C-alpha positions as semicolon CSV with decimal commas, in nm:
position;residue;x (nm);y (nm);z (nm)
1;X;8,992;8,584;8,421
2;X;9,357;8,599;8,520
3;X;9,519;8,939;8,550
4;X;9,886;8,862;8,623
5;X;10,031;9,202;8,529
6;X;9,763;9,392;8,720
7;X;9,809;9,163;9,019
8;X;10,186;9,221;9,013
9;X;10,128;9,598;9,003
10;X;9,889;9,571;9,299
11;X;10,137;9,356;9,493
12;X;10,422;9,601;9,434
13;X;10,193;9,887;9,541
14;X;10,096;9,698;9,857
15;X;10,459;9,618;9,938
16;X;10,595;9,970;9,880
17;X;10,313;10,147;10,065
18;X;10,341;9,894;10,348
19;X;10,716;9,949;10,379
20;X;10,693;10,329;10,360
21;X;10,379;10,403;10,564
22;X;10,370;10,083;10,771
23;X;9,988;10,074;10,770
24;X;9,863;9,744;10,634
25;X;9,501;9,845;10,575
26;X;9,602;10,156;10,382
27;X;9,846;9,957;10,169
28;X;9,572;9,701;10,094
29;X;9,324;9,968;9,989
30;X;9,579;10,147;9,770
31;X;9,675;9,814;9,612
32;X;9,307;9,763;9,533
33;X;9,294;10,102;9,362
34;X;9,611;10,016;9,169
35;X;9,457;9,686;9,056
36;X;9,140;9,855;8,931
37;X;9,325;10,135;8,750
38;X;9,573;9,890;8,596
39;X;9,293;9,662;8,477
40;X;9,120;9,951;8,301
41;X;9,444;10,073;8,141
42;X;9,574;9,733;8,032
43;X;9,237;9,576;7,944
44;X;8,978;9,842;7,854
45;X;8,749;9,551;7,764
46;X;8,820;9,226;7,942
47;X;8,834;8,926;7,714
48;X;8,550;8,680;7,738
49;X;8,308;8,859;7,967
50;X;8,366;9,212;7,828
51;X;8,307;9,374;8,168
52;X;8,493;9,475;8,481
53;X;8,197;9,382;8,705
54;X;8,377;9,095;8,885
55;X;8,659;9,330;8,980
56;X;8,411;9,584;9,117
57;X;8,226;9,315;9,314
58;X;8,551;9,198;9,471
59;X;8,654;9,561;9,534
60;X;8,321;9,630;9,706
61;X;8,368;9,328;9,933
62;X;8,722;9,433;10,022
63;X;8,619;9,791;10,100
64;X;8,321;9,663;10,301
65;X;8,549;9,443;10,512
66;X;8,785;9,739;10,565
67;X;8,519;9,985;10,690
68;X;8,638;9,969;11,055
69;X;8,996;10,024;10,934
70;X;8,889;10,317;10,714
71;X;8,717;10,479;11,013
72;X;9,031;10,432;11,224
73;X;9,243;10,578;10,940
74;X;9,030;10,895;10,931
75;X;9,046;10,918;11,311
76;X;9,423;10,869;11,305
77;X;9,393;10,564;11,530
78;X;9,492;10,289;11,284
79;X;9,787;10,097;11,424
80;X;10,110;10,062;11,233
81;X;10,280;9,736;11,144
82;X;10,621;9,684;11,296
């Protein structure tokens, strides 16, 4: 399951948010949201497997790994990238 257009959209989102806000974890999470939204818009039913479950599994793992960063974001303590 290759999603080149959705991946490009996510990369552009990550790059722009990273340049503007300079917070890497926030740009990664927003890129993840962009990837999920783009995949549903471009491919309402994915070819072959007919489900978005793999995307949600990967999204869950990414959010799980970012939990400490999400807590720091809400506390306003997340460091910025130079």
